C-alpha positions in Angstrom: 36.1 59.6 31.3 39.0 57.2 30.8 42.5 57.6 32.1 44.4 55.3 29.8 42.2 55.4 26.7 41.6 58.5 24.6 39.6 59.5 21.6 38.6 58.2 19.2 40.9 60.8 17.6 40.9 62.1 14.0 43.9 60.3 12.7 45.3 61.2 9.2 46.3 57.6 8.6 44.0 55.5 10.7 40.6 57.1 10.5 38.6 56.8 13.8 41.4 55.7 16.1 41.0 54.7 19.8 44.2 55.5 21.6 45.7 53.3 24.3 48.4 54.9 26.5 50.6 52.4 28.3 53.2 54.7 29.9 53.0 57.9 32.0 54.2 61.2 30.6 57.0 61.3 29.5 58.6 57.9 29.8 60.5 57.3 26.6 63.6 55.7 25.1 64.4 58.9 23.2 64.2 62.7 23.9 63.5 63.9 20.4 63.9 67.6 19.7 60.6 67.7 17.8 58.3 65.8 20.2 55.0 67.6 20.6 54.2 65.8 23.9 57.2 67.6 25.5 60.6 66.9 26.9 61.3 63.3 28.1 61.3 63.2 31.9 62.3 59.6 32.2 64.8 58.6 29.5 65.1 54.8 29.8 65.3 51.5 28.1 64.0 49.6 31.1 60.7 47.8 30.5 58.2 47.8 33.3 54.4 47.5 33.8 54.2 51.3 34.0 50.4 51.2 33.7 48.9 48.0 35.2 47.5 45.5 32.8 44.3 45.1 34.9 43.5 48.8 34.6 44.0 48.9 30.9 41.8 45.8 30.4 39.1 47.3 32.6 38.9 50.5 30.6 38.9 48.6 27.3 36.1 46.3 28.5 34.0 49.3 29.5 34.6 51.0 26.2 33.7 47.9 24.2 30.5 47.5 26.1 29.3 51.1 25.6 30.7 52.4 22.3 30.8 51.4 18.6 33.9 49.8 17.3 36.6 52.3 16.1 38.5 51.9 12.8 41.7 51.1 14.7 42.9 50.6 18.2 46.3 52.4 18.4 49.0 52.1 21.0 50.5 55.6 21.4 50.2 58.6 23.7 52.5 60.0 26.4 55.7 58.0 25.7 57.1 54.9 24.1 54.5 52.1 24.4 56.9 49.2 24.0 58.5 50.1 27.3 55.4 48.6 29.0 56.3 45.0 29.6 52.6 43.9 29.2 51.9 45.3 25.8 51.8 41.9 24.3 49.2 40.8 26.9 47.0 43.8 26.1 47.3 43.1 22.4 46.3 39.5 23.1 43.2 40.6 25.1 42.0 42.9 22.3 42.5 40.2 19.7 40.5 37.8 21.8 37.7 40.2 22.7 37.4 42.2 19.5 39.2 40.2 16.7 37.6 42.4 14.0 39.3 45.6 15.1 42.8 46.1 13.6 45.6 47.0 16.0 48.3 49.6 15.3 51.4 50.4 17.3 53.1 53.8 17.0 56.6 53.3 18.2 60.0 55.0 17.8 61.3 51.5 17.1 64.3 51.6 19.4 63.4 48.6 21.4 62.9 46.3 18.4 66.5 45.0 18.9 64.9 43.1 21.9 63.6 39.7 20.6 60.9 39.7 23.3 59.6 43.1 22.1 59.4 41.8 18.5 57.6 38.7 19.7 55.0 40.8 21.6 54.2 42.9 18.6 53.8 40.1 16.2 50.0 39.9 16.7 49.5 43.6 15.7 48.2 44.3 12.3 50.2 47.5 11.6 53.3 48.9 13.2 54.4 52.4 12.5 58.0 52.9 13.6 60.0 56.1 13.1 63.4 56.5 11.6 64.8 60.1 11.5 68.6 59.4 11.1 71.0 57.0 9.4 74.2 58.4 10.9 75.3 58.6 14.5 75.8 62.3 14.6 72.3 63.1 13.3 70.8 60.4 15.5 72.3 61.9 18.6 71.4 65.4 17.5 67.7 64.9 16.6 66.7 61.9 18.8 69.0 62.3 21.8 69.1 58.7 23.0 70.3 57.4 26.3 74.0 56.4 26.3 73.2 52.7 26.3 71.2 52.9 23.0 73.2 52.9 19.8 72.0 53.7 16.3 73.2 50.3 15.2 70.9 48.6 17.8 68.0 50.8 16.5 68.7 49.9 12.8 69.3 46.2 13.3 66.1 46.0 15.4 64.1 47.4 12.5 65.6 45.0 10.0 65.1 42.0 12.3 61.4 43.0 12.9 60.7 43.2 9.2 62.0 39.6 8.8 59.7 38.3 11.6 56.6 40.4 11.2 53.8 39.4 8.8 51.7 42.5 9.2 52.2 46.0 7.6 55.0 48.3 8.5 54.6 52.0 7.7 58.0 53.7 8.4 57.7 57.4 9.3 60.6 59.7 8.5 60.2 63.1 10.1 62.1 65.8 8.2 63.6 68.7 10.1 65.4 71.3 8.0 68.9 71.8 9.2 68.9 68.5 11.1 68.4 65.5 8.7 67.7 66.9 5.3 71.2 67.0 3.8 71.7 65.1 0.6 74.3 62.9 2.4 72.0 62.0 5.2 69.1 61.3 2.8 71.3 59.0 0.8 72.2 57.0 3.9 68.6 56.9 4.9 67.7 55.5 1.5 70.2 52.7 2.0 68.9 51.6 5.4 65.3 51.9 4.3 66.0 49.5 1.5 67.3 47.0 4.1 64.3 47.5 6.4 61.8 46.9 3.5 58.8 48.6 5.0 55.5 48.4 3.1 55.3 52.2 3.1 57.6 55.1 3.8 55.8 58.2 5.0 57.5 61.5 4.9 56.3 63.9 7.5 57.4 67.1 9.2 56.8 69.2 12.3 53.2 70.6 12.5 53.9 72.7 15.6 56.7 73.6 18.0 58.8 70.8 19.4 60.8 70.9 22.6 63.4 73.2 21.1 62.6 76.8 20.0 64.8 76.8 16.8 62.7 74.2 14.9 60.5 74.7 12.0 58.7 72.3 9.7 59.7 71.6 6.1 57.8 73.3 3.3 56.0 71.4 0.6 58.8 72.1 -1.8 61.4 70.8 0.7 59.4 67.6 1.3 59.1 67.1 -2.4 62.9 67.5 -2.7 63.3 64.8 0.0 61.0 62.5 -1.8 63.0 63.0 -5.0 66.3 62.3 -3.3 65.1 59.2 -1.6 64.0 57.7 -4.9 61.8 55.1 -3.2 58.7 53.7 -5.0 56.8 53.2 -1.8 57.5 56.7 -0.3 54.9 59.4 0.0 54.3 62.7 1.8 51.5 62.1 4.2 48.3 64.3 4.3 48.4 67.7 5.8 46.8 68.3 9.2 43.6 70.2 8.0 42.4 67.1 6.2 41.7 65.6 9.6 38.5 67.6 9.5 37.2 65.2 6.8 37.4 62.3 9.2 34.2 61.3 10.9 35.8 61.3 14.4 36.7 65.0 14.1 34.8 66.7 16.9 33.8 70.3 16.3 33.0 70.6 20.0 36.6 69.7 20.9 37.9 72.4 18.5 35.5 74.9 20.0 36.5 74.1 23.5 40.2 74.6 22.8 39.6 77.9 21.0 37.3 79.2 23.8 39.7 78.3 26.5 42.8 80.0 24.9 40.7 83.0 24.0 40.3 83.7 27.7 44.0 83.2 28.4 47.0 81.6 26.7 47.6 78.0 27.8 50.3 75.4 27.5 49.5 71.9 26.4 49.5 70.7 30.0 47.1 73.6 31.0 44.7 72.4 28.3 44.9 68.8 29.5 44.0 69.9 33.1 41.2 72.3 32.0 39.5 70.2 29.3 40.1 66.8 30.8 41.2 65.5 27.4 44.3 63.4 26.7 47.3 65.4 25.5 47.6 63.3 22.3 44.0 64.1 21.4 44.5 67.8 22.1 47.6 67.7 19.9 45.6 66.5 17.0 43.3 69.5 17.2 46.1 71.9 17.8 47.8 70.6 14.6 44.7 71.5 12.6 44.1 74.9 14.3 47.8 75.9 13.8 47.8 74.9 10.2 44.6 77.0 9.6 46.2 80.0 11.4 43.6 80.0 14.2 46.2 79.6 17.0 49.8 80.5 17.5 52.4 79.2 19.9 54.5 81.7 21.9 57.7 80.5 23.7 57.9 81.4 27.4 59.8 80.2 30.4 57.2 77.5 31.2 57.0 76.3 27.6 54.9 77.0 24.6 51.7 78.9 25.3 48.9 78.7 22.7 46.8 81.7 22.1 44.0 82.5 19.6 45.3 84.2 16.5 
């Protein structure tokens, strides 16, 4: 069992993806209302070696020696991976050790205003930044940044990174009805996306409850409306959660373990992490599928959302 690696997980976009988690829960530069990992406990822009480079490399070396190569190695997990000051070194180690495996970085993109961060990500093959807002009011409402982070920094960082990065950029826009789906906001998003020039714009929505109880995902019709208003040739609505079952890394035993656990008693995400010994990001992938299929439901209580069998 690894502490900083997880999966391979059934990724809708990356196939069999081995996750690398470079920060503890929940160290992040944003406190997004929709985050399925949970509320940010350390809201910061300070880069540190939150997880030691040596420990990450040791786990990767062990994994490479004992497992088949995944489709992707993906930096994601418990918080914002670019906050780890050694992310560039870890990417370099993977490129040297396993040059045939593409590297993806899932990031909120907020640290891309830092030239050093942009430099460290240049060796990745695919970067998937998020952009949920184009106006300050919506940015503050949905992403809840620290006071020292401005929307202007965020947007200029994305634009600068596109100019310097030769790999693929898939920009994710997560739509939350009542937050960022007004025609005015979408028009502003369209303008800034045209400046960023990503290879793909992926329209997504909430699969399960976020950190706030009043949230709900957009319907297919609402997402199609967003797509029509954005009027971008490279924009698409990404696949629904149940399609993960068609990915070869989807584990029926993991799905069964989750269902059997919550059948005995309702559990929070943290409970499931402790009981099953799986990484929270991996459990989240399976909960997305089970929730979409109506096999589980989330109930809000004082300690958070409890999942129970439907």
